[in-house]
N, C-alpha and C positions, 0 to 999 in steps of 0.2 A: 733905269730901273728893270730889272729881270720879274716875266712872271713867274709866281709857281703853284705848280701842282701836286696832285697824290697821285702817285702811280703804284702804292703795294701798302698792306695791312695785314697786322699780323694781332692776334688774340687770345691771352688763356683768363676764362671767366668764370663764373658761378653758371651761366648757363650756356657753355662752350668753349671748345679749348682750340676751338680751328672759327676763321669766319664764315664756313657754312653752317657750322651748327649753331653760332652764335648767332647772326640775323635772321635765321629759320626761326630761332624760339622767339626773338623780339620780334618779327611780324605776327608770329603765331601769341602772341603777352604772355609766352610760357618763363612763371620767374625761375629762380633757384635759392629760396630763403627755405633753411631747415632747421631743426634741429639739430644745435652743437653736437658730432658725434666724433670728436678728438680727442675730449679730455670732461671728468666731470666737473657739472654746473651748480653741484647742488648748492657750493657756497656762492654762487653769482645768483643775480637776480635774471642775468641775463641768458636767454633759452638758447636762442635763433641768430643766427648769421648767412654770407650767401659764401656758401665753402665750393672753390675747386674739386669737382671728383675726378677721377679717372687722368689725373696728370701724369703724362711719362715723359721724366727727363733726359731719358735716355736718346730722345729725339735729338737734342742737343748737348750732352754732355756724358764724356765717359762715366763707369762708374765711381776712378778717383777723382774725377774733376766734380761729381753731385757733392763727394763728401767735404771739400772745399769752396762752394758756394754756398752761399744761403738760398734762402728759398724765394725773397724778393728777386735775389740777383738770377735764380733758375728761370722764374716766370717773365722776367726780361727778356733772355736771351733767346726763349722760344719764341716768342711773341714777336722779336727781331729775327728767328729764323724764319716764320712764317710769310713774315713782308718782306724781306729780300725773296724768297721763292716767288711772292706773288707779282713782284714788280719784273720780274723777269730776268735779271741780270745781278751776278756781286758786284757789278762796277770794277774787276779787276783791269777795263782797258782805259781808265780813266785815271789821270792824278789823285794817287787817295792824299793828297795835303788840301781836295777841293771835297773831301770827304767828311764832313764833320757826327760826332754821333750829343745829342743833347737829352738825355735819357735821367729822369729822377723818382725820386723815393721821397715820400713826406715822413717817413719814418727808420724805413732802412730796414735794417739786419734785424731783429727786434727779435729772431727765433734764436739767433745766435748767441745774443746777450743776454738772453733769460737761461738758454740751456750752459754757458760758460759760466756765466757768475756762480747758478747754482753749485757746478763744481766749483768754483775756488771756496765757498763758503764750507762744503762738506770733504772738500777732498787736497785744498789746500790749492796756494798758485802754481807750482810745478805740474798741475795736470792741468790748466788751464791751456788749450789749444794755441799753438804759433800761429794756425790762422784765425784767430778773433778779430780782431784789429781788421785785417781786408774783407772778414767776412760780414763785418757788421755795419762798415761804413756806409754811407749811401751813395760815394761817386761811384762804385765798384761795378753794377750793372753798365754805366757808361763806359769805364776801364776795359770789362770785359769784352764787353760789342768789338770795341776799336781793335782790340787784339786779335780775336777772334776772327774778323773779314779783315784787318789791315788799311783800315780807315785812320788817317792820319792827321786830320783837318781838327777842325774848334773841336772841341772834348770837356765836358762838364757836365754836373749833376745842379739842376735846381732842387731847391727847398722851400714851396710854401705851400704846405699844409694842402689843401686838399683843392687847390686852384695849381698845384705843381704842373702836371702833364700838359695845362693850358699854355701854360707859361712855356713848356719847351716845344711846342708845335710855335708859339708864335717868335720866340728869338730862333726856333730855325728859321721861318718864313721870312724874319728879317734877316738874315744872315744870307741867306740865298738871294732875296730880291735885291740887296745892297751890292753882288758881287762877292761876297766873300769866301762862297761855296758854293761848288754846282749841284751836291747834294746833301741832304743832311737826313738819320735816323733821328726820331724824337718820339719821345714817349715817356710811362712813366710803367711804375711795378710797386706793387706791395702784398702784403703776408705779417698781417696783423691780428691773425685771430689767435690768439694765444691767452690765457690763464690771467694774464700780467696786465696785458693792453686793455681788457675788456673789462678788466673792473677799473682801469684809472678812466677811462673814458665813461664808463657806467656812474662812477663816482662822482662824476663833475656835472648827470644829468642829460646826459648825450644821448643814450643807447632807447633802443626801445626795450620795453620790459612786456612785450607781450610773448607769451604763448602761442600764435599761432600765427604758421608761417605765412600764411592768406592774407593775412591784416597786420602786420609788420611793420615795413616798408610800403606807407601808403600816402606820399609828397600830395598836400595841400585836402585832404581830407581833416574833417574837423576833426575826427577821434587820433590822427595822428600824435603820439610820446616819443620820438626820436629816432633816431635812423638807424640804421641795421649795418652792422659792418663787413663789409664785403673784403674780396680780396682776389688779385689777380694782374696781368700785366695783357699793355695794351703799347703798339707801335705802329708807327706812320713812316712811309718813305715818304722825302719832300724834294721834289728836284725843281730845277729850274725849267720852263716850258723851254728853252732852247736843248736843253740835253735829252729829256723825253723825247721833243722831234727827232731827234738826231740817231736815237736807237728804238724809235715807231712805236715808246712803251702804249700801255694800255692806259688812258689818264680817268681815273675815278670822277676828281672835282679838284676847283681851282682855290687855294689860298688867299681870299685879297684883302684881308684888313686883319689886323690886331690891336683888342683894347687893353692898357693896364692901369689901373688905379689902386689906392689905398684909403680904407675908409678913416685911419686914425681917429679910431673911437673907441675899440674893447676887443681883449685880447680873445674872446673866443665870439659875440655878439657880432650882429651883421648890424649897422649902421641902422638904425628903426626907418630911415627917412630915403635910404636906397640911393642915394644920391651919386656918390662914389662908383657902384656900381652900375646906374643910369651910364655917368661919363665913361667906362669903358664899352657901355652898347653903344654909345656915341662914337667913341675912336674908332670902333672896328669897323662902323657903318661909315665915316668921314675918311677913312684909307681906304674905304673901298671903292668910294664914289658913287654910294646908294643911299638913296634916301630910306630912312626906320621901315616905313609904310611898305616898303617893296620886301621886306624881310617874309618870306613862306612859314619857318618853321622855326621854330626855338626850343633848343633840349636842353629845359632848364635845369640849375644846379641841383634844385628840387630835394632836398636830402630826407624829409620826413620829420625833421624839427619843428615843433610849433614857431619858432621865431624867426628860422630860413625863411620858408615857404610864404609866409608874409612876407618882410622886409626884400625881398626878391622881388615879389608881384607887385611891390610899390616903386621898384628901381625898373621896370618892364613898362609900368602906366607911362611913370614921366620919361623915360626914351621914346615909345614908340606913340606916346599922346593916345589920339581917337583909334590908331591902329593897331593900339594893345586889346582891344575890343575881338579882333578878328583874327590876328596872327594864330596860328595853332601852337597850341605848347602844350609838351609831355616831359615826365621827367623816368628815366627809365633804368636809375637807382632803384625802382619800384619792384622792380626785376633782378637786377643784380646786386641791390645793395650798395653799399657805400663803398668803392675801392681807394678812398683816400688819393696819397696820391698817384695814382694811376684812373681814378675818374673822369678826367680830362680828355686823355687821350681815350679812353673807350668810348665816354660819350661823341666826340671826335669822328670817330668811326662811324657810330650811328648818323650822326650827320652826313657824315661820304654816303653810305649806302644809299638814303632815302634821298638824296639828292639825284644820286645813281640807277636808280629803281624807282623811284619817282612815290615814296609811302610814306607815311608819316605814321612814327610806332604809338601806341597808346601808354597810360600811366597805369597800371592793370591796379586792381584791388583798394578802388577810389568807391566810396559808398554815400558819404554824407557830405555836402555843401557844406563852404566855410563861406562867410560873408567877407574875412579876411581877405580869402584867397578867390577873387571875380572872373578869372580871365579865363579864354575859353582854352581851356585843358581839354585835352583829347583824351577822355576816358571811356567809352564805350564801343573801344575796337578800335583797328589802324584804320587809316585812310588812304585808300589811292589817290595819286592827284601826283601834277608834277611840281619839284618840288627846285625853285631855279637860285633860292638863296636862304640858305640858314645861318643861325646863330648859337655856339654853342657856349654858356654861361658856367664860370666855376665862382665860389667865393670859400679863401681858404680862412680858418683861424691866423687869428693878427690883422685881420681885415686888407685880405691880399684878394683884389677883382680881377678876372682877366676873361676876356673874350674873344673868341675867334671867329671870323665871316668868313664863310666858301661859299662859293657859287659855281651853278652848273658848267662845265668846264665850254665855251664856246669859242673856235679858229678865228 
């Protein structure tokens, strides 16, 4: 079996469009939630979102290419450009069939779908762009990344709602561990801040209706009333340790475990018992060969919805037992909002940086204790400490659970 390490990361997010800016804001506890300014929200009760700001697609695309790629795909490709640059090589020296891309999206090209359908209704079918289908399908980010870099190995998109990009990292880890790949680009992207999408999520009572950006995304707080939609892309480069050593690569952290289960309970609600999510945590720990009590930090799914935060708390208690009272827990969705299919990868990058720099970030905006959420949430500022083991949890609509376990790299 191969050991698997992370050697590159890339980020497009509401709190920064590169890893330096993103991590600085995470450490400082700066959130990117703001009043929506892209369209009129008069007919919506949703007023805030985690919008990407100052994004420059020309860093990754020509002007012509921009017109033929949905925003979600642009975010993914730019995050990949950063991650490839960060890892220090474009891998041209190795067999392209040994390099994979597993990048997913929960929704895909919704901007394209909305704009082209509007055109269809108003102007007729002949006016619909011939690029409509490749722009809206969720696998096109993975395909476009492969085309740009010439990576010919395993390539597909996972779609498992909010668990999507934790699954992509787990599947990339598994492929490298078992020798099917030497390198894999893994992550997710999402661009869902549109009138139609927000209306759909809001009508199912999933979104916060707060008009105060400072108190909208407040995981574990008694007054939480729904998640805040975010957007962006996050990508990691995973390599076999052997390949990383050959090129003397910088190593951020090691991936040691992956857990994946299904609630089989409800289309949107997690199982109240937390049993299946607990099993995902235990699977990740068992594969990593560690006791759950050794975990230093958990980046929780922590969406700021009433049921998610309560039921995820139950899952952590079941998995870690007495150690659940001590482990440090935070939700960085308090800063970014919920990036849906990109959330897991973005939060994995937080875990990577936590290990790399010995820092546990806080959950911002928290004020009021909820007895249903009574674990050791980091809410009074980030904490400087050595972080050896982390977990990143993701729970998706449909009951999809995924956990990855990351470890401080040691030779």
